[in-house]
C-alpha positions as a Markdown table, in Angstrom:
| # | Residue | x | y | z |
|---|---|---|---|---|
| 1 | Met | -7.3 | -37.8 | -11.2 |
| 2 | Thr | -10.8 | -37.8 | -9.7 |
| 3 | Lys | -9.7 | -35.4 | -6.9 |
| 4 | Gln | -8.2 | -33.0 | -9.5 |
| 5 | Leu | -11.4 | -33.1 | -11.6 |
| 6 | Thr | -13.5 | -32.5 | -8.5 |
| 7 | Ala | -11.3 | -29.5 | -7.6 |
| 8 | Trp | -11.7 | -28.1 | -11.1 |
| 9 | Met | -15.4 | -28.6 | -11.0 |
| 10 | Gln | -15.7 | -26.8 | -7.7 |
| 11 | Ala | -13.6 | -23.8 | -8.9 |
| 12 | Ala | -15.4 | -23.6 | -12.3 |
| 13 | Pro | -18.5 | -21.6 | -11.3 |
| 14 | Met | -16.4 | -18.8 | -9.6 |
| 15 | Ala | -13.9 | -18.9 | -12.5 |
| 16 | Leu | -16.7 | -18.4 | -15.0 |
| 17 | Val | -18.2 | -15.5 | -12.9 |
| 18 | Leu | -14.8 | -13.8 | -12.8 |
| 19 | Leu | -14.2 | -14.4 | -16.4 |
| 20 | Ala | -17.6 | -13.0 | -17.5 |
| 21 | Phe | -17.8 | -10.0 | -15.1 |
| 22 | Leu | -14.1 | -9.0 | -14.5 |
| 23 | Val | -11.7 | -10.3 | -17.1 |
| 24 | Ala | -14.0 | -9.9 | -20.2 |
| 25 | Pro | -14.9 | -6.2 | -19.4 |
| 26 | Ile | -11.2 | -5.4 | -18.8 |
| 27 | Ile | -10.3 | -6.9 | -22.1 |
| 28 | Met | -13.0 | -4.9 | -23.8 |
| 29 | Ile | -11.8 | -1.7 | -22.3 |
| 30 | Val | -8.2 | -2.4 | -23.4 |
| 31 | Ile | -9.5 | -3.1 | -27.0 |
| 32 | Val | -11.6 | 0.1 | -27.1 |
| 33 | Ser | -8.7 | 2.2 | -25.8 |
| 34 | Phe | -7.0 | 1.7 | -29.2 |
| 35 | Trp | -10.1 | 2.7 | -31.2 |
| 36 | Gly | -10.6 | 6.1 | -32.8 |
| 37 | Ala | -13.3 | 8.7 | -32.3 |
| 38 | Thr | -14.6 | 11.8 | -33.8 |
| 39 | Glu | -17.1 | 14.3 | -32.6 |
| 40 | Tyr | -19.9 | 12.2 | -34.0 |
| 41 | Ser | -18.8 | 8.6 | -34.1 |
| 42 | Ile | -16.5 | 5.9 | -32.8 |
| 43 | Tyr | -14.7 | 3.6 | -35.3 |
| 44 | Pro | -12.7 | 0.4 | -34.6 |
| 45 | Ala | -9.0 | 0.7 | -35.3 |
| 46 | Phe | -5.7 | -0.1 | -33.8 |
| 47 | Gln | -3.9 | 3.2 | -33.1 |
| 48 | Phe | -2.1 | 4.9 | -30.3 |
| 49 | Asp | -3.7 | 8.3 | -30.7 |
| 50 | Asn | -5.5 | 8.1 | -27.4 |
| 51 | Tyr | -2.3 | 7.2 | -25.5 |
| 52 | Asp | -0.3 | 9.8 | -27.4 |
| 53 | Phe | -2.7 | 12.5 | -26.4 |
| 54 | Leu | -2.9 | 11.2 | -22.9 |
| 55 | Phe | 0.9 | 11.1 | -22.3 |
| 56 | Gly | 1.5 | 14.2 | -24.4 |
| 57 | Ser | -0.7 | 16.5 | -22.3 |
| 58 | Pro | 0.7 | 18.2 | -19.1 |
| 59 | Val | -2.8 | 18.1 | -17.7 |
| 60 | Thr | -2.5 | 14.3 | -17.4 |
| 61 | Tyr | 0.6 | 14.4 | -15.2 |
| 62 | Arg | -1.0 | 17.1 | -12.9 |
| 63 | Val | -4.2 | 15.0 | -12.6 |
| 64 | Phe | -2.3 | 11.8 | -11.8 |
| 65 | Phe | -0.2 | 13.7 | -9.3 |
| 66 | Asn | -3.4 | 15.0 | -7.6 |
| 67 | Thr | -4.7 | 11.4 | -7.6 |
| 68 | Leu | -1.6 | 10.0 | -6.0 |
| 69 | Lys | -1.5 | 13.0 | -3.5 |
| 70 | Tyr | -5.1 | 12.3 | -2.4 |
| 71 | Ala | -4.3 | 8.6 | -2.0 |
| 72 | Ala | -1.1 | 9.2 | 0.0 |
| 73 | Ile | -2.6 | 11.7 | 2.4 |
| 74 | Thr | -5.8 | 9.7 | 2.9 |
| 75 | Trp | -3.8 | 6.5 | 3.4 |
| 76 | Leu | -1.7 | 8.2 | 6.1 |
| 77 | Leu | -4.6 | 9.7 | 8.0 |
| 78 | Thr | -6.8 | 6.6 | 7.8 |
| 79 | Leu | -3.8 | 4.5 | 8.9 |
| 80 | Leu | -3.3 | 6.7 | 12.0 |
| 81 | Ile | -7.0 | 6.8 | 12.9 |
| 82 | Gly | -7.6 | 3.2 | 11.9 |
| 83 | Phe | -4.7 | 1.8 | 13.9 |
| 84 | Thr | -5.6 | 3.8 | 17.0 |
| 85 | Val | -9.3 | 2.7 | 16.9 |
| 86 | Ala | -8.3 | -0.9 | 16.2 |
| 87 | Tyr | -5.8 | -0.9 | 19.0 |
| 88 | Phe | -8.3 | 0.5 | 21.5 |
| 89 | Leu | -10.9 | -2.1 | 20.5 |
| 90 | Ala | -8.5 | -5.0 | 20.6 |
| 91 | Phe | -6.4 | -4.2 | 23.7 |
| 92 | Glu | -8.1 | -1.6 | 25.8 |
| 93 | Val | -11.6 | -3.1 | 25.7 |
| 94 | Arg | -11.6 | -6.3 | 27.7 |
| 95 | Ser | -15.1 | -7.5 | 27.3 |
| 96 | Leu | -16.0 | -9.3 | 24.0 |
| 97 | Lys | -19.5 | -7.8 | 24.2 |
| 98 | Trp | -18.2 | -4.3 | 24.4 |
| 99 | Gln | -15.8 | -5.0 | 21.6 |
| 100 | Ile | -18.7 | -6.1 | 19.3 |
| 101 | Ala | -20.9 | -3.2 | 20.4 |
| 102 | Leu | -18.2 | -0.6 | 19.8 |
| 103 | Phe | -17.2 | -2.1 | 16.5 |
| 104 | Leu | -20.8 | -2.0 | 15.4 |
| 105 | Leu | -21.0 | 1.6 | 16.5 |
| 106 | Cys | -18.1 | 2.4 | 14.2 |
| 107 | Thr | -20.1 | 0.9 | 11.3 |
| 108 | Ile | -23.3 | 2.9 | 11.9 |
| 109 | Pro | -22.3 | 5.8 | 9.6 |
| 110 | Phe | -21.8 | 3.2 | 6.8 |
| 111 | Trp | -25.4 | 2.2 | 6.9 |
| 112 | Thr | -26.1 | 5.3 | 4.8 |
| 113 | Ser | -25.1 | 6.1 | 1.2 |
| 114 | Asn | -21.5 | 7.4 | 0.6 |
| 115 | Ile | -23.0 | 10.4 | -1.2 |
| 116 | Ile | -25.2 | 11.3 | 1.7 |
| 117 | Arg | -22.4 | 11.1 | 4.2 |
| 118 | Met | -20.1 | 13.1 | 1.9 |
| 119 | Ile | -22.7 | 15.9 | 1.2 |
| 120 | Ser | -23.4 | 16.2 | 4.9 |
| 121 | Trp | -20.0 | 18.0 | 5.2 |
| 122 | Ile | -21.0 | 20.8 | 2.9 |
| 123 | Pro | -23.3 | 22.7 | 5.3 |
| 124 | Phe | -20.9 | 22.1 | 8.1 |
| 125 | Leu | -17.8 | 23.4 | 6.3 |
| 126 | Gly | -19.5 | 26.2 | 4.3 |
| 127 | Arg | -18.8 | 29.9 | 4.6 |
| 128 | Asn | -21.9 | 30.2 | 6.9 |
| 129 | Gly | -21.7 | 26.7 | 8.2 |
| 130 | Leu | -21.4 | 25.4 | 11.7 |
| 131 | Ala | -17.6 | 25.3 | 11.8 |
| 132 | Asn | -17.1 | 28.9 | 10.7 |
| 133 | Ser | -19.9 | 30.1 | 12.9 |
| 134 | Thr | -18.5 | 28.4 | 15.9 |
| 135 | Leu | -15.0 | 29.7 | 15.4 |
| 136 | Ile | -16.2 | 33.2 | 14.9 |
| 137 | Ser | -18.4 | 33.0 | 18.0 |
| 138 | Trp | -15.4 | 31.8 | 20.0 |
| 139 | Gly | -13.3 | 34.7 | 18.7 |
| 140 | Val | -10.8 | 32.3 | 17.1 |
| 141 | Ile | -11.2 | 33.9 | 13.7 |
| 142 | Asp | -12.6 | 37.3 | 12.5 |
| 143 | Glu | -14.0 | 36.1 | 9.1 |
| 144 | Pro | -15.0 | 32.8 | 7.6 |
| 145 | Leu | -12.3 | 30.4 | 6.5 |
| 146 | Glu | -12.6 | 29.9 | 2.7 |
| 147 | Trp | -10.4 | 26.8 | 2.6 |
| 148 | Leu | -12.7 | 24.6 | 4.7 |
| 149 | Leu | -14.9 | 23.8 | 1.7 |
| 150 | Phe | -14.3 | 23.3 | -2.0 |
| 151 | Ser | -10.6 | 22.7 | -1.5 |
| 152 | Asp | -8.1 | 19.9 | -1.1 |
| 153 | Phe | -8.8 | 19.9 | 2.7 |
| 154 | Ser | -12.5 | 19.1 | 2.2 |
| 155 | Val | -11.7 | 16.4 | -0.4 |
| 156 | Val | -9.3 | 14.7 | 1.9 |
| 157 | Leu | -11.6 | 15.1 | 4.9 |
| 158 | Ala | -14.4 | 13.4 | 3.0 |
| 159 | Phe | -12.1 | 10.6 | 1.8 |
| 160 | Val | -11.0 | 9.9 | 5.4 |
| 161 | His | -14.6 | 9.9 | 6.6 |
| 162 | Leu | -15.7 | 7.5 | 3.9 |
| 163 | Tyr | -12.8 | 5.0 | 3.9 |
| 164 | Thr | -11.4 | 4.8 | 7.4 |
| 165 | Leu | -13.5 | 1.7 | 8.3 |
| 166 | Phe | -11.7 | -0.1 | 5.4 |
| 167 | Met | -8.5 | 0.4 | 7.4 |
| 168 | Val | -10.0 | -0.4 | 10.8 |
| 169 | Val | -11.4 | -3.8 | 9.9 |
| 170 | Pro | -8.3 | -5.6 | 8.6 |
| 171 | Ile | -6.0 | -4.1 | 11.3 |
| 172 | Phe | -8.5 | -5.0 | 14.0 |
| 173 | Asn | -8.7 | -8.6 | 12.6 |
| 174 | Ser | -4.9 | -8.8 | 12.7 |
| 175 | Met | -4.7 | -7.6 | 16.3 |
| 176 | Met | -7.3 | -10.0 | 17.5 |
| 177 | Arg | -5.1 | -12.8 | 16.1 |
| 178 | Ile | -2.1 | -11.8 | 18.1 |
| 179 | Asp | -1.2 | -14.2 | 20.9 |
| 180 | Arg | -1.5 | -12.2 | 24.1 |
| 181 | Ser | 1.2 | -14.3 | 25.7 |
| 182 | Leu | 3.7 | -12.7 | 23.3 |
| 183 | Ile | 2.8 | -9.3 | 24.7 |
| 184 | Glu | 3.1 | -10.5 | 28.3 |
| 185 | Ala | 6.4 | -12.1 | 27.5 |
| 186 | Ala | 7.7 | -8.8 | 26.1 |
| 187 | Arg | 6.5 | -6.9 | 29.2 |
| 188 | Asp | 8.1 | -9.5 | 31.5 |
| 189 | Gly | 11.3 | -9.0 | 29.6 |
| 190 | Gly | 11.3 | -5.3 | 30.5 |
| 191 | Ala | 9.9 | -3.9 | 27.3 |
| 192 | Ser | 8.1 | -0.6 | 27.6 |
| 193 | Gly | 4.7 | 0.0 | 26.0 |
| 194 | Trp | 6.3 | 1.8 | 23.1 |
| 195 | Gln | 8.7 | -1.1 | 22.5 |
| 196 | Val | 5.9 | -3.6 | 22.7 |
| 197 | Leu | 3.9 | -1.6 | 20.1 |
| 198 | Arg | 6.9 | -1.2 | 17.8 |
| 199 | His | 8.5 | -4.6 | 18.0 |
| 200 | Val | 5.5 | -6.9 | 18.6 |
| 201 | Ile | 2.2 | -5.4 | 17.7 |
| 202 | Val | 3.1 | -3.5 | 14.5 |
| 203 | Pro | 5.1 | -6.3 | 12.9 |
| 204 | Leu | 2.3 | -8.8 | 13.5 |
| 205 | Cys | -0.3 | -6.3 | 12.1 |
| 206 | Lys | 1.6 | -5.7 | 8.8 |
| 207 | Pro | -0.7 | -8.0 | 6.8 |
| 208 | Gly | -3.8 | -6.2 | 8.1 |
| 209 | Ile | -2.2 | -2.8 | 7.4 |
| 210 | Met | -1.3 | -3.9 | 3.9 |
| 211 | Ile | -4.9 | -5.1 | 3.2 |
| 212 | Gly | -6.3 | -1.8 | 4.5 |
| 213 | Thr | -3.8 | 0.1 | 2.4 |
| 214 | Ile | -4.9 | -1.7 | -0.7 |
| 215 | Phe | -8.5 | -1.1 | 0.0 |
| 216 | Val | -8.0 | 2.6 | 0.8 |
| 217 | Thr | -5.6 | 3.5 | -2.1 |
| 218 | Thr | -7.7 | 1.7 | -4.7 |
| 219 | Leu | -10.9 | 3.2 | -3.6 |
| 220 | Val | -9.5 | 6.8 | -3.4 |
| 221 | Met | -7.7 | 6.5 | -6.8 |
| 222 | Gly | -11.0 | 5.4 | -8.5 |
| 223 | Asp | -13.3 | 7.8 | -6.7 |
| 224 | Phe | -14.4 | 10.8 | -8.7 |
| 225 | Ile | -17.8 | 11.8 | -7.1 |
| 226 | Thr | -16.1 | 12.9 | -3.9 |
| 227 | Val | -13.5 | 15.1 | -5.7 |
| 228 | Arg | -16.2 | 16.7 | -7.8 |
| 229 | Phe | -18.6 | 17.6 | -5.0 |
| 230 | Met | -16.2 | 18.4 | -2.2 |
| 231 | Ser | -13.9 | 20.5 | -4.4 |
| 232 | Gly | -16.8 | 22.3 | -6.1 |
| 233 | Ser | -15.5 | 21.0 | -9.5 |
| 234 | Gln | -12.2 | 23.0 | -8.9 |
| 235 | Arg | -10.0 | 19.9 | -8.5 |
| 236 | Ala | -9.6 | 16.9 | -10.7 |
| 237 | Asn | -8.4 | 13.3 | -10.4 |
| 238 | Val | -8.1 | 10.5 | -12.9 |
| 239 | Gly | -11.6 | 9.3 | -12.2 |
| 240 | Arg | -13.0 | 12.8 | -13.2 |
| 241 | Leu | -11.0 | 12.6 | -16.5 |
| 242 | Ile | -12.7 | 9.3 | -17.2 |
| 243 | Ser | -16.1 | 10.6 | -16.2 |
| 244 | Asn | -15.7 | 13.7 | -18.3 |
| 245 | Asp | -14.7 | 11.7 | -21.4 |
| 246 | Ile | -17.7 | 9.4 | -20.9 |
| 247 | Asn | -20.1 | 12.3 | -20.6 |
| 248 | Leu | -18.7 | 13.6 | -23.9 |
| 249 | Leu | -19.1 | 10.1 | -25.4 |
| 250 | Gln | -15.4 | 9.8 | -25.9 |
| 251 | Tyr | -15.2 | 6.2 | -24.9 |
| 252 | Pro | -11.8 | 5.4 | -26.5 |
| 253 | Ser | -10.2 | 8.2 | -24.6 |
| 254 | Ala | -11.9 | 7.2 | -21.4 |
| 255 | Ser | -10.8 | 3.6 | -21.9 |
| 256 | Ala | -7.2 | 4.6 | -22.5 |
| 257 | Thr | -7.2 | 6.6 | -19.3 |
| 258 | Ala | -8.8 | 3.7 | -17.4 |
| 259 | Val | -6.1 | 1.3 | -18.7 |
| 260 | Val | -3.4 | 3.6 | -17.4 |
| 261 | Leu | -5.1 | 4.1 | -14.1 |
| 262 | Leu | -5.6 | 0.3 | -13.8 |
| 263 | Ala | -1.9 | -0.2 | -14.6 |
| 264 | Thr | -0.9 | 2.4 | -11.9 |
| 265 | Val | -3.1 | 0.7 | -9.3 |
| 266 | Leu | -1.7 | -2.7 | -10.1 |
| 267 | Ile | 1.8 | -1.4 | -9.8 |
| 268 | Val | 1.1 | 0.1 | -6.4 |
| 269 | Ile | -0.5 | -3.2 | -5.3 |
| 270 | Gly | 2.4 | -5.2 | -6.7 |
| 271 | Leu | 4.9 | -3.1 | -4.7 |
| 272 | Leu | 2.8 | -3.5 | -1.5 |
| 273 | Leu | 2.7 | -7.3 | -2.0 |
| 274 | Arg | 6.4 | -7.4 | -2.3 |
| 275 | Val | 6.8 | -5.7 | 1.1 |
| 276 | Val | 4.3 | -7.9 | 3.0 |
| 277 | Asp | 2.8 | -11.4 | 2.3 |
| 278 | Ile | -0.9 | -10.8 | 2.9 |
| 279 | Arg | -1.7 | -14.5 | 2.3 |
| 280 | Lys | -1.1 | -15.0 | 6.0 |
| 281 | Glu | -4.2 | -12.9 | 6.6 |
| 282 | Leu | -6.5 | -14.6 | 4.0 |
């Protein structure tokens, strides 16, 4: 009994923090999502008008499709880049000092603000930017490429730049936990490099891949600043819908959209957790 009481007392501070700063705000958002609003006021009520409008508008489905599209493409690219970088650091770099140095080198861009790193792409990708100027000077193109900036390409590029490290770290952590004797045994058994990668390294890295996937997908689905700036306000995702409603003081509508987005993210995470048990990594 004393041990149980001690355990509860140890968990109580963190439980109270989560209750006050996570659970309570979510409950408030859910409650407000059922309220009503006019152009000049918000009134408490229990009605489904916000959800009816949300699910009855074709814009909602296009925006959610855009959000999932950005998340899927960004996940795939960050996975390819993150796995490659993590593999190089874990298996190609033999010295621990060099591993630490190169890993810290990967984190240097993250010492600055996300917005600064994102905006830095605009003069590079612009019509008269460095990318177009270089391609024209090399004779690759005759006129500037319009799709480099303020397009889906620039949005995804910024997402990949911002969130690749969130894929590198958990995969690298998983790879560093792999017993090297397993790899040596596979090679002694005649396995090729591709077979070792496919049947030994990738299965043992699944928890890290899933953690990175959860990080990247949730961050992309909730990000609206990147979509706004890098698309020139020509594209939209769910985050932008919420931001626009807040700017118009339509808090019930914004809350309803946030609840649906939260449910979507939780469903995605739930499906991922059914595929891989990430508790092995925690």
